[in-house]
C-alpha positions in Angstrom: 83.3 129.3 88.8 83.6 125.6 87.9 80.4 123.7 86.8 81.6 120.3 88.1 79.9 117.8 90.4 82.7 115.4 91.4 86.3 115.9 92.4 88.4 112.7 92.7 92.1 113.2 93.3 92.4 116.6 91.7 95.0 118.9 93.4 92.9 120.6 96.0 95.1 123.7 96.2 94.2 124.6 92.6 90.5 124.1 93.2 90.3 126.4 96.3 90.5 129.5 94.1 87.2 128.6 92.3 83.5 128.8 93.2 82.0 125.2 93.2 78.2 125.7 93.3 77.3 122.2 92.1 79.9 120.0 93.8 78.4 116.9 95.4 81.4 114.5 95.7 84.8 115.6 97.1 87.7 113.2 97.6 90.5 115.0 99.5 92.6 111.9 100.0 95.3 111.7 102.7 97.4 114.7 102.4 95.2 117.7 101.8 96.3 120.8 103.7 93.7 121.6 106.5 93.4 125.2 105.4 92.7 124.3 101.8 90.3 121.6 102.9 88.3 124.1 105.0 88.2 126.5 102.1 86.8 123.8 99.8 84.2 122.6 102.3 83.0 126.2 102.8 82.5 126.6 99.1 80.4 123.4 98.7 78.8 123.1 102.1 75.3 123.4 100.8 75.6 120.8 98.1 78.2 118.2 99.2 76.7 114.7 99.4 79.9 112.5 99.7 83.1 113.4 101.4 86.4 111.4 101.6 89.1 112.7 103.9 91.6 111.7 106.6 93.7 113.2 109.4 90.8 114.8 111.1 92.6 116.8 113.9 91.8 120.3 112.8 89.5 122.1 115.2 87.9 124.2 112.4 86.0 121.0 111.5 83.9 121.4 114.6 82.3 124.5 113.0 81.8 122.9 109.6 78.1 122.4 108.6 77.3 120.0 105.7 73.5 119.6 105.7 73.4 117.5 102.5 76.1 115.1 103.5 74.9 111.4 103.3 78.2 109.4 102.6 81.3 109.8 104.7 84.7 108.1 104.3 87.8 108.6 106.5 89.5 108.0 109.9 88.1 109.6 113.0 90.6 108.5 115.6 90.9 112.0 117.2 88.6 114.0 119.5 87.9 116.4 116.6 87.3 113.6 114.2 84.9 111.9 116.5 82.9 115.1 117.1 82.7 115.8 113.4 81.4 112.3 112.9 78.9 112.6 115.8 77.7 116.0 114.5 76.7 114.5 111.1 75.7 111.0 112.3 72.0 111.7 112.1 72.0 112.3 108.4 74.5 109.6 107.1 73.3 106.6 105.1 76.7 105.2 104.5 80.0 105.3 106.5 83.4 103.9 105.8 85.9 104.1 108.6 89.6 103.3 108.3 90.8 102.7 111.9 88.6 103.1 114.9 87.8 106.3 116.8 89.2 107.1 120.2 86.9 109.3 122.2 86.1 107.8 125.6 82.9 106.0 126.4 80.2 107.4 124.2 77.3 106.2 122.1 76.8 107.7 118.6 73.4 107.2 117.1 73.1 106.6 113.3 69.4 106.5 112.7 69.6 106.4 108.9 72.8 104.4 108.3 72.2 101.5 105.8 75.9 100.7 105.0 78.9 100.5 107.2 82.4 99.4 106.2 84.7 99.1 109.1 88.2 98.8 107.8 90.3 99.2 110.9 92.5 98.3 113.8 95.3 96.9 111.7 98.6 95.9 113.3 100.4 99.0 114.4 97.2 101.1 114.2 94.9 102.3 116.9 93.3 99.7 119.0 91.4 101.6 121.7 87.8 101.0 120.9 85.6 102.9 123.4 82.9 104.4 121.1 79.7 102.5 120.4 77.6 102.9 117.3 73.8 102.5 117.4 72.6 101.4 113.9 68.9 100.5 114.0 68.4 100.3 110.2 71.7 98.9 109.1 71.5 96.5 106.1 75.2 95.9 105.0 78.1 95.4 107.4 81.6 94.8 106.0 84.5 94.2 108.4 88.2 94.1 107.3 91.4 94.4 109.2 93.3 92.2 111.6 93.5 93.8 115.0 89.9 93.7 116.4 90.3 93.5 120.1 86.8 93.0 121.3 83.4 91.6 120.1 82.1 93.7 117.2 78.7 93.7 118.9 80.2 95.6 121.8 81.0 98.4 119.2 78.2 98.3 116.7 74.7 97.8 118.2 71.1 97.5 117.2 71.5 96.0 113.7 70.3 92.5 114.5 66.7 93.1 113.3 67.6 94.7 109.9 71.0 93.3 108.7 70.8 91.5 105.4 74.4 91.2 104.3 77.6 90.7 106.3 81.1 90.1 105.1 83.9 89.4 107.5 87.5 89.5 106.4 89.3 88.9 109.7 91.7 86.3 111.0 89.7 83.2 112.0 90.0 83.7 115.7 88.1 87.0 115.5 85.3 85.9 113.2 82.9 84.5 115.8 82.9 87.7 117.8 81.0 89.4 114.9 78.0 87.1 115.5 77.2 87.2 119.1 73.5 88.0 118.6 70.7 86.5 116.6 70.4 88.0 113.1 66.9 87.4 112.0 67.0 88.9 108.4 70.5 88.0 107.2 70.6 86.6 103.7 74.3 86.2 103.0 77.3 85.8 105.2 80.8 85.9 103.6 83.6 84.4 105.6 87.3 83.8 105.1 88.2 80.5 103.4 90.0 79.2 106.6 87.1 79.7 108.9 86.8 76.4 110.9 83.7 74.2 110.6 83.2 74.6 114.4 83.0 78.4 114.1 80.7 78.1 111.1 78.4 75.8 113.0 78.2 78.4 115.9 77.5 81.2 113.4 74.8 79.1 111.7 72.9 78.9 114.9 72.6 82.7 115.0 71.1 82.9 111.5 67.7 82.2 109.9 67.4 78.9 108.0 67.4 80.6 104.6 70.7 82.4 105.2 73.7 81.3 103.0 77.2 81.1 104.5 79.8 81.4 101.7 83.6 80.8 102.0 84.5 79.7 98.5 86.1 82.4 96.4 83.9 82.1 93.4 80.7 82.2 95.5 82.0 85.2 97.5 82.8 87.1 94.3 79.4 86.4 92.9 77.6 87.4 96.1 79.5 90.7 96.2 78.6 91.4 92.6 74.9 90.7 93.2 74.9 92.8 96.3 76.6 95.6 94.5 73.9 95.7 91.9 71.2 95.7 94.6 72.9 98.3 96.7 74.7 100.2 94.0 74.6 103.5 96.0 77.2 102.1 98.4 79.5 99.6 96.8 82.8 100.5 95.1 85.6 98.7 93.4 87.8 99.6 96.4 85.5 97.7 98.7 85.5 94.6 96.5 89.2 94.7 96.2 89.8 95.0 99.9 87.4 92.2 100.9 88.8 89.8 98.3 92.4 90.7 99.1 91.8 90.1 102.9 90.1 86.8 102.3 92.1 85.4 99.4 95.1 87.6 98.7 93.8 88.7 95.2 91.6 91.3 93.6 88.0 91.2 92.3 86.0 93.0 89.7 82.3 93.8 89.6 
């Protein structure tokens, strides 16, 4: 029996031999064997609060119950992955997706989701985007990647009345599609430095008068730090690094 609460990058095959009665955080990375993964999830299914894993094409996941899961990170671009995500959607407060999900036309309801980082549809990755997310209490929306093929609001819906913070690290031609509805509570908008004045003007028309639009690197860095302190449950160094890299080609620190 191991009295540990977090596993980050430890060889999963060695852990599968132990009881893990207090484990709340499990990072399985990219290459964990599905059998080992399922053994580990079975051992901590009643305590696990945050799960990071990829390559979700193992049908055993359809029978996995994680009642305490609140934070989920991974890619869900298979039928099994989508069903796993849909099964736990009602309990999640944060979600980070690398690549989009491919599941046919369906609506997934996330009634408690506060934080969503969509890091996907990169060149060479999956670009079929049929699933739609309903996020009625979303406060933070971060978008990175460079292959977005459709308006973001065709994919993520229902956040216009609650969203406070949005950061978009996409090529300039895709930025405007993230603002196709009025956003009545937005406080900060972080945009790439090359966003054109014409696009910024159109975005400004969708925001409350008090909202700040930031494109300068120093201002974006400070806004990320401030938001991370306010929403410390969700923000990680990886998120800051990815956003700053996509916007400016360098890293950031909180």
